[in-house]
N, C-alpha and C positions, 0 to 999 in steps of 0.2 A: 268378872271382877278385876280390879287392879291389885297387883301384888303389893302387900304392905311393905313399907320400908324396913320394918324390923326383921323381915325374912332374910334380908341381905346381910345383916350383921353377922360377923364371924362367930360370936358367942351369943347365946340366948339372952334377949333383953327381958324387961319386966313383962310386957305383953305376951311374949313367947312363953315365959314361965307360967303365967296365969292360964294359958291355953294348953299347957303340957298334958294335963289329964285327958282332955279330948283328943290330943294328938296321939297319946299312948293307945287309946281305944282304936282310933282310925288306923294307926300303924299295924296293930295286931290283926285287924280285919283285912287290911290290904295284903299283908304278908301271907295270911292264910289263903286268900283268894289266889295269890300267885302260885301256890303249891297245887292247885287243882290240875287234873289231867287235861290234856288237849288232844285235838285231832290233827292228823297230818294231811296236808294238801297233796294233790296229785303232782305238783311241780314244786321246785325249791321256793322257799319264802325267806326274803331278807327283810328284817324289821328295822325301821329307823324311829327311835323314840327319845324321850327325855327322862332323866331321873326326877326332874322337878316340874311343877306347874309353871307356865309362863314361857316366853319365847327364848330360844337358844340358837335357832337357825336350822330347825328340823326340815322344813320344806325345801330350802335351797340344797340341803344335803340329799334329800330324797331325789330331787331333780338331777343332781350331779351323778348319783348312782345310776339312775336310768340312762343318762347319757353315756356313761362308761359301759354299761351292759349292751346298749345298742351298738356302740362301736365295736364291741367284742362279738357281735353276731347274734346276740340274744334278742328276744322280743319281750320286753318288760311290760307289765301292767301294774298300776297302782291299786292298792286296796286301802280305803279310808273309812273310818266310822262316820264321817260327815258331820262333825261337830257343828252345831248351830243350824243344821238343816232339818226340815220337817220329814223327809223321806227316810223310812227305816231301811229300805232296800231288802234284798240286793237289787241295785239298779246301776246301769252304766251311765256315767255322766254324758249328757248330750249338749249340743250347742244352745238349746233353748232353756236349759236349766239355769237357775239363779242361785245365789248364795242362800236365799231363803229355802230353796229346795234341798240342796246338797252340802251347804257350807262353803266357806270361801276357799279353803285350801284345796279341795278337790277340783275347783274350777281352774286354779293355777296348774295343778298337776295334769289335768286333761289336755293342756296345751302341749305337753311333752309325749304322753303315751295314754292308751286306754285306761280309764279310771273307773273303779267300781266303788260305790258307797254301800256299806252294809253294817248295821249294828251287830249282826250275827257274822262274825269273821269267817268261820268255816263255810257258810253258805256263800258269802261274798267271794271266797277263794274259788268256789266252784264256778261262779259266773266269770271270774277272771280267766279261768282255764278256757271257757267257751269263747272268749274273745280271741283266742289263738296265742295267748301268752306262753312263754317258756319259763319265765321267772316272775314271781310276785314281789313287788316292793311295797311293804306294808308301812303306811304313813301313820305313826303313833301305834299304840297297842303294846308297848314294851311290858306293861304290867298286866296285860290281858292274856291269860293262859290258854284261851279256847283254841287257838291255832298254833301248832308247833312251829318254831322258827329254826331255820337252818343257819341263820346268821343274824345276830342281834347287835345293833349299834346304838349306843347312847350318845346323843349330841349334847355338848356342854358349853355354856357360855364361859369363856376364859376369865372374864372379869368378876363373875358372881359365883361360879361353881355350883355348890349345893347350899349356898347361903349359910344359915345357922345350923344346918344338918338335922333339922327336926321335921317330922311328918306334918302334913296339913292337920289342923289350921294353924299350928304354932310355927310352922316353917313351910318351905316350899316343896318338900319331898312328897312324892306320890306314894311311897312306901319306904320303910326303913332301908338304909343302904345294905345291911346284911342280907336282906331279902332280895335286893335288886342286883347286887354284884354277880351272883351265880347265873342270872338270867341274861347277861350280856357277854359278847365275845370281843368287843372293841369299843373304844370311845373316840369321838372326833371332837377335839377342843377347838372352838372357834374364837379367835381373838386372843389378845395378850391378857395376862393377869396371874397373880400368884395362886388364886383358888383353882384355876384350870390346870396350872402346872402341877399342883399338888395332886389333883385327881388323876392326871395322866401318869404320874409316878406310881400312884396307888394301883391303877389299872395294870401297869407292867409288873408290879410286885405280885399281883394276883394271877399273872400269866395271860393277861389280855393284851390285845394290840392297842396302841395309842397313836392316833394321827392328829395332825394340827392343820388348821386352815384359817382363812380370813374371808369375810364377805366383801366382795368388791362391787361397788355401784357401777351402773352402766355409764361409761365415760361420755357417750354422746348426750345422754340426758343431763349429766352434770354440766357439760359445756353449754347446753341450751338454757340452764338455770343460772349460769354464772353471771354475776353483776346485777342480779335482780333480787330485791328484798323479798323474802319468802314468808308466807303463812303456812307453817307446817303443822299437820295434825295426824294423829295415829291412834287406832284402837287395837293395839296388839299387846302381847305379854309385857314388853318393856318399851313403852313409847319413848323414854329418854334415850334409848339406844339408837332409835331412828333419828332423833334430833342431833345426837352426837355424830352420827354418820354424815349428816348433811354438813355440819360444821367442819368435820375432818376433811371434807372435800373442798373446803374453802368457800362454801356458800354462806350467805347471810340469812340467818333465821331471825327475822324481825319479831315473829310471834310464834309460840309453840303451844299447841292445845292437845292435851292427852285425854283419851277416852279409855274405858275398860276394854279388856281383851274381847275380840269378836263383837264389838259394839254394833248394835243394829241402828244405823243412822236413820233419823226421821226427818220430816220436812223442816221442823224447827231448828234442828242441828245444822242442816245445810243452809237454811236461810241466814242463820247467825254467822256461820263461817264465810259464806259468800258475801254477805253484807260487810263484814269486817275487812275482807280482802279488797273489795271495791272501794270502801271508804278510805283505806290507807294506801291504796295502790300497790298491793302485795300480790305476788304470784302464789296461788295455792298449790301445795304439793303434799302427797300422802304416800302410803305404802301400796304395793300391788294388792295385798289382801284387802285393804280398805277400799281401794278403787273398785274391785270386783263386787264388793257388797253394795257400794253406792250405785254403780252403773246397772246392776241387776234389779234394783228396787223400783218396781213400777210406780210407786207413789211419789218418787222423788223426781223433781224437774231435772232436765239435762244441765250439765255443768261442763261445757266444752273446754273451759280454761283450766280445769283441774288436771294436774299431771301426777304421775306416779314415778317413784325412783326404783327401778328394778335392781336387784342385787343377785350375784351368783357366788357360789363357793369356789374359792381357789385353794387347792390343797398344797401343802408344802412338798409332799412326796406322792404325787398321783399314781406313779407306777406301783409302789408298794401297796397302796389302797386298792388298786385294780387287781393285783395278785391276790390280796386277801379276799375280795369279793368272789373272784372266779374259783378260788380254792374251796370256799364254802359251798358254792354251787356244785362243783365237781365232787366234793365229799358226799353230798346228798345223792347224786346220781350213781356214784360207784359203790356207795355203802361203806366207804373207807373214811377214816378220820382225816380231816384236812391236814395238809403238809405242815411241818413245823414252820413258824414264822421265819422270814428272811428279809433282807433288805432293810 
C-alpha cells in the first residue's frame, strides 16, 4: 500500500480521528506482542528497524553496519523476514533467487554478506550461525520479540519522523511509541527536518544514542544521467523521496510515476512505462529495490535501458557509531553492560 498523506501531518486529521478506534485496538495488540519473551541467538544480534511503516533508509543503514563490522574483523550475516517473497525459510539467499522468492531487500543485502530469509527469526538465526557469521544484522523486526537483540537501532526519516504519532491504520506507527522506546538503544536520523530533530532529542532524553546521516546517490550514476530528461518511477514506502533525491542532484525529472511499496510489476506496467519513455525520449530510472524486482520477474521482458540510482548512508560521526556497535557486541560476549556513551 501507499502511505496516506494524512499520516504525515503533525496533528491528527479527520481521517486519522475516524480511524482512531481501530488504531487503539491495533496499538494494544502490538504493544502486548512486543512484551512476549524471546530466545537468544548463539551470536550477537544487531537489529535495524523502523518505528513506522514505510521507507526511512533501513536497508542502506543495514548495509553500512555490515561494512563497519567487516572492517572491524567481524563476519556479519543478514537476517530478514523476506517481505514479499514466497519462501518461509529458513533459507540462505542464492544467486538464482528472485524477489518473488525472497523479497527485494534480501537480494540487495546478499550482495554485501550472507543473507538468511526466515519468518521464524530464531530458526533463521541458527542458519546464520551455520554460514560462519560472528554477528547477525537483523533487517527489520524491531517490533518482533521472538529473537532477543543485543543492540536495536531505529532508523528515522528526518523529514517525516513519526508523522501524526498514531498507530496503524490511523497513522504510520507499528506500535505505540511508549511500547517502542524501551525496545531501542539508538536512533539514526536520516536527512534534515524538525520531526527528526525532535525525535533525536527525545531519544537522548531517554538515555539512547542519536546519530545523524544522509543518503548519498552514486555520483557516477548521477553523472551518467545528467542532461537527460528522466522518466522516474518507484514502488517504495515514499516514492516522492526518490523523486526529490533525483531533483536534488540537479537531474531533470520530466515524469514521475509512483507505485505502492513492494509493488509487483507486471507486463502491463512495464509496457506502459517503456512506451511512455520511448514516446517522449525519456531515460527510465528507478530505485535499486524496484530494479531487482523487475529483473528477477521471469514474465517481464528485458529492459536494458532501465537504470537504477544506488544510494549509500553517510554518517555524520561514523567513529562514534562504530564504537556504539562494537560496544554492544562486546557487551554480549563479555556479559557486561556496554560502556557509557562517549564521543
